[in-house]
C-alpha positions in Angstrom: 184.1 187.2 102.3 182.8 188.6 105.6 179.1 188.3 106.2 178.8 189.3 109.8 175.3 189.9 111.3 173.5 188.1 108.5 172.0 185.2 110.5 169.1 187.3 111.7 168.3 188.3 108.1 167.9 184.8 106.7 164.1 185.3 106.2 164.8 188.4 104.1 167.3 186.4 102.0 164.6 183.8 101.3 162.1 186.5 100.3 164.3 188.2 97.8 165.8 184.9 96.7 162.4 183.5 95.7 161.4 186.6 93.9 164.6 187.0 92.0 165.0 183.2 91.3 161.6 182.8 89.7 161.5 186.0 87.8 164.9 185.0 86.3 163.7 181.5 85.4 160.5 182.7 83.9 162.5 185.2 81.9 164.7 182.6 80.3 161.8 180.2 79.9 159.5 182.6 78.1 162.1 183.2 75.4 162.3 179.5 74.5 160.6 179.8 71.1 162.0 183.2 70.2 164.0 183.0 67.0 166.1 186.1 67.9 167.1 184.3 71.2 168.2 181.3 69.2 170.3 183.5 67.0 172.4 184.4 70.0 174.2 181.0 69.6 174.4 181.0 65.9 177.8 179.5 64.9 178.7 178.3 68.4 180.5 174.9 68.1 179.2 171.5 69.0 180.8 168.1 69.1 180.0 164.4 68.5 179.1 162.5 71.7 181.0 159.4 72.8 179.4 155.9 72.9 179.7 154.7 76.5 176.4 153.3 77.8 175.9 152.8 81.5 175.5 149.3 82.9 174.7 147.9 86.3 171.8 148.5 88.6 169.9 151.8 87.9 170.0 154.5 90.5 166.7 156.4 91.2 167.1 160.1 91.3 164.2 162.4 92.1 163.8 165.6 90.1 161.6 168.6 91.2 160.0 170.1 88.1 158.1 173.4 88.2 155.2 172.8 85.8 151.6 173.7 85.5 151.4 176.5 88.0 149.4 179.6 87.6 152.4 181.9 88.2 155.3 180.0 86.7 155.6 176.9 84.6 159.1 175.9 83.3 159.1 172.5 81.5 162.4 173.6 79.9 164.2 172.9 83.2 162.9 169.3 83.1 163.9 169.0 79.4 167.4 170.1 80.3 167.6 167.5 83.1 166.3 164.7 80.9 168.8 165.6 78.2 171.6 165.4 80.8 170.4 162.0 82.0 170.1 160.7 78.4 173.7 161.8 77.8 175.0 160.2 81.0 173.1 156.9 80.4 174.0 156.6 76.7 177.2 158.4 76.2 179.1 158.8 79.5 178.7 155.7 81.6 176.0 157.0 84.0 176.7 157.9 87.6 179.7 155.9 88.9 178.9 153.4 86.2 175.2 153.1 87.0 172.4 154.3 84.7 170.1 156.9 86.2 166.3 156.3 86.6 165.0 159.9 86.7 161.9 160.2 88.8 160.2 163.4 87.7 157.5 165.0 89.9 155.7 168.1 88.6 154.7 170.7 91.2 153.0 174.0 90.9 155.0 176.2 93.3 152.5 175.7 96.2 152.6 173.5 99.3 150.0 170.9 98.3 151.7 169.7 95.1 155.2 170.1 96.6 154.2 167.9 99.5 152.8 165.3 97.2 156.2 165.3 95.3 158.2 165.0 98.4 156.1 162.0 99.6 156.4 160.4 96.1 160.2 160.6 96.3 160.2 159.0 99.7 157.8 156.2 98.6 159.9 155.5 95.5 163.1 155.4 97.7 165.1 157.8 95.5 168.8 158.1 96.3 168.7 161.9 96.1 166.3 164.7 95.2 167.5 167.4 92.7 166.0 170.8 92.0 167.1 173.6 89.6 165.4 175.9 92.2 162.0 176.2 93.8 160.2 178.4 96.3 159.0 175.1 97.8 162.3 173.9 99.2 161.0 174.7 102.6 158.2 172.2 102.0 160.1 169.4 100.2 163.4 169.4 102.2 162.1 168.4 105.6 160.1 165.5 104.2 162.9 164.0 102.1 165.6 164.7 104.7 163.4 162.9 107.3 163.8 159.8 105.1 167.6 160.2 104.9 167.5 161.5 101.3 169.9 164.3 100.4 168.3 167.4 98.8 170.5 169.1 96.1 169.4 172.4 94.5 171.1 174.6 92.0 169.6 177.7 93.5 168.7 177.7 97.2 166.3 180.3 98.5 164.8 179.3 101.8 166.7 179.4 105.1 166.4 175.6 105.4 168.0 175.1 102.0 170.9 177.4 102.9 171.7 176.0 106.3 170.4 172.4 106.6 173.1 169.6 106.8 170.8 167.6 104.5 170.8 170.3 101.8 173.4 171.4 99.2 172.9 174.6 97.2 175.4 174.4 94.4 175.4 178.0 93.1 176.5 181.2 94.9 173.1 182.9 95.1 172.7 186.4 96.5 176.2 186.6 98.2 177.8 185.7 94.9 175.7 188.2 93.0 176.8 191.1 95.2 180.4 190.0 95.1 180.2 189.9 91.2 178.8 193.4 91.2 181.7 194.6 93.3 184.2 192.8 91.0 182.6 194.3 88.0 182.7 197.8 89.5 186.4 197.5 90.3 187.2 196.0 86.8 185.7 199.1 85.2 187.6 201.5 87.4 184.5 202.7 89.3 184.9 204.5 92.6 181.2 204.8 93.5 178.3 202.5 92.9 174.6 202.9 93.5 172.4 199.8 93.9 168.6 200.1 93.5 166.9 197.4 95.5 163.2 196.4 95.4 162.6 196.5 99.2 160.5 193.9 100.9 161.1 192.3 104.3 164.2 194.5 105.0 165.9 193.4 101.7 167.6 196.7 101.2 169.1 196.7 104.7 170.3 193.2 104.2 172.0 193.9 101.0 173.6 197.1 102.5 174.9 195.0 105.4 176.2 192.3 103.1 177.4 194.6 100.3 179.2 197.3 102.3 182.2 195.2 103.4 182.3 193.5 100.0 182.5 196.8 98.1 184.8 198.3 100.7 187.2 195.5 100.2 187.7 196.5 96.5 187.7 200.2 97.4 184.4 201.1 95.8 181.8 203.1 97.7 178.4 201.6 97.8 175.0 203.4 98.1 171.9 201.2 98.4 168.6 202.9 97.4 165.4 201.1 98.5 162.6 201.0 95.9 159.3 200.3 97.8 157.3 197.4 96.5 154.5 198.6 94.1 155.8 202.2 93.8 154.0 203.5 90.6 156.9 205.7 89.4 160.5 205.3 90.9 161.8 208.3 89.0 162.2 210.6 92.1 164.0 207.9 93.9 166.3 207.2 91.0 167.0 210.9 90.5 167.9 211.1 94.2 170.0 208.0 94.0 172.0 209.4 91.0 172.4 212.9 92.5 175.9 212.1 93.7 176.9 211.1 90.1 177.9 207.5 90.8 180.3 205.8 88.4 178.0 202.7 88.1 174.6 201.4 88.9 172.7 198.1 89.2 169.2 196.9 90.1 168.1 194.0 92.2 164.3 193.5 91.6 161.7 191.7 89.6 161.5 192.3 85.9 158.8 195.0 86.1 160.7 197.0 88.6 163.9 196.6 86.7 162.2 198.0 83.6 160.8 201.1 85.4 164.1 201.8 87.3 166.3 201.4 84.2 164.0 203.5 82.2 164.3 206.3 84.8 168.1 205.8 84.8 168.2 206.2 81.0 166.2 209.5 81.4 168.3 210.8 84.3 171.8 209.7 83.3 172.0 207.5 80.3 175.8 207.5 80.3 176.3 205.9 83.8 177.9 202.4 83.6 175.4 199.6 84.3 175.7 196.1 85.7 172.8 193.7 84.9 171.6 190.7 86.8 169.7 188.0 84.7 166.3 189.2 85.9 166.9 192.6 84.4 167.7 191.1 81.0 164.1 189.8 80.6 163.0 190.6 77.1 160.2 192.7 78.6 162.9 194.9 80.2 165.1 195.2 77.1 162.1 196.0 74.9 161.3 198.9 77.2 164.8 200.3 77.7 166.2 199.3 74.4 169.1 196.9 73.6 171.4 199.9 73.1 171.2 200.5 76.8 172.3 196.9 77.5 174.9 196.0 74.9 178.4 196.7 76.1 177.4 196.8 79.7 178.4 194.1 82.2 176.1 191.1 82.8 176.2 188.7 85.7 175.5 185.0 85.0 176.0 181.5 86.3 176.2 179.8 82.8 178.7 180.0 80.0 176.4 179.5 77.0 178.6 180.5 74.1 182.3 179.9 74.6 184.5 177.2 73.2 185.3 175.7 76.6 184.8 171.9 76.4 182.1 171.9 79.0 180.1 174.6 77.2 180.6 172.8 73.8 179.3 169.6 75.5 176.3 171.5 76.9 175.3 172.7 73.5 175.9 169.3 72.0 173.8 167.5 74.5 170.9 169.9 74.1 171.2 169.7 70.3 171.1 165.9 70.5 168.5 165.2 73.2 166.5 168.5 73.5 166.7 170.1 70.1 163.6 172.3 70.6 165.1 174.0 73.7 166.9 177.3 73.5 170.6 177.0 74.7 170.3 180.4 76.5 167.0 179.4 78.2 165.9 177.7 81.4 167.0 174.2 80.2 170.5 175.1 81.3 169.5 174.9 85.0 168.1 171.4 84.8 171.2 170.3 82.8 173.6 171.9 85.3 172.1 170.4 88.5 172.1 166.9 87.0 175.6 167.1 85.5 177.1 168.8 88.5 175.9 166.0 90.8 177.2 163.4 88.4 180.6 165.0 88.4 180.8 165.5 92.2 179.8 161.9 93.1 181.4 160.1 90.1 184.1 158.5 92.3 181.7 156.5 94.5 183.0 152.9 94.9 180.3 150.3 95.6 176.6 151.0 96.0 175.2 154.3 94.9 172.6 155.2 97.5 171.5 158.2 99.6 174.3 157.7 102.2 177.1 157.4 99.6 175.8 160.3 97.6 175.7 162.5 100.6 179.2 161.5 101.7 180.7 161.9 98.2 179.1 165.3 97.8 180.4 166.6 101.1 183.9 165.4 100.4 184.2 166.5 96.8 186.6 169.4 96.2 186.9 172.0 93.5 184.2 170.5 91.3 183.7 172.5 88.0 180.2 173.6 87.4 179.1 172.1 84.0 178.9 175.0 81.4 179.9 177.2 84.3 182.8 179.0 82.7 185.3 177.8 85.3 183.2 178.3 88.4 183.9 175.6 91.0 182.0 174.3 94.0 182.7 172.3 97.2 179.8 171.4 99.5 181.9 171.2 102.7 180.3 174.3 104.4 183.3 176.7 103.9 182.1 178.8 100.9 179.8 181.0 103.0 180.2 179.9 106.6 177.0 181.7 107.8 175.1 179.7 105.2 176.9 176.4 105.2 174.7 174.7 102.6 175.9 177.1 99.9 178.6 175.3 98.0 180.2 178.2 96.0 180.6 182.0 96.1 181.7 182.3 92.5 179.7 183.8 89.6 180.6 185.0 86.1 180.7 188.5 84.7 181.1 189.4 81.1 180.3 192.1 78.5 176.7 191.9 77.2 176.6 191.3 73.4 173.9 192.7 71.1 171.6 189.8 72.2 171.9 190.6 75.9 174.1 187.5 76.5 177.3 187.9 78.6 180.4 186.9 76.7 184.2 186.9 77.4 183.4 185.7 80.9 185.5 186.1 84.1 185.0 184.1 87.3 184.4 186.2 90.4 184.3 185.4 94.1 
């Protein structure tokens, strides 16, 4: 994938990344106690867990938990991580044979609490710091990296997280999302595609620069339509964006903007094919536009919640055993994935498990399968997205959205 000219836009990447990341996580989190959301996994298989307790010296691993903030609080992510640790310690032999001592620090998505957490990790001499994703990576990373501690996030959003040699961002992020859109468009035989982008900090220009070559490579014409932040009614912009009768559309924005743009799309051209990112599947959005506008469309995701793949069955089984109150399709998946992914990537360490050996094992691991990732793999050797060498994968999943708004029959892209 060619990403020429993107280095000067890293600040814009961080801005949209933070907005999209936390709207997405809040969306999955707020559905945690919704019975209809639980019904999405009704009948999905589980399995008995093995009995293989970890022995040896415990390894301290730090975990950044987003809890108690005024804007977003997602204890579900911590619950998923704790479930993964319980499974590894009791059923899977730990990390390289060592039990994990998870050091959880709760921060409120602002610098003061994030700094306190970073200093706590250093004081407790953790061997690595894990995060499902936070806007405070820019605060935490320099402190822990200064102490020689590797920082590993599922979703990197700051320039530091995407480029630092002390950071590893396991998922594909924005480049992977745009690539997945192009793949979806090609798979549905589209020739033209319009992407509505909530525009802040030059985001629309960034996505146009990134997306143009990606869509051109699959012979699909891309038109990017900026939606100014705070616009009260995007209908005129949507109408103009659809005037050329594109074959497909998608939206990159917060949930509120997704709702207003998709509502305008339904009014202007309800038949146009749609590709949804997770943010735009927030229940607030689907309640406004109707599930009929969603079901049968293509959804982009990083998690395989429902299939019978062994890693997805294991995910459901671990949550059922150690976090039974959490929704399988909710934010617990991110905490689970980052813990299990690291355990898989560094499982071959011989000798002491410490910050240096974890960093070396992670950088040398190849084609590691993302847990409950539907076949997505990662390798943190700097080659996935060379302009952003901390990104470990450019793969995402696409699939048809079922009547619960969950992507199924997934295909790896990227």
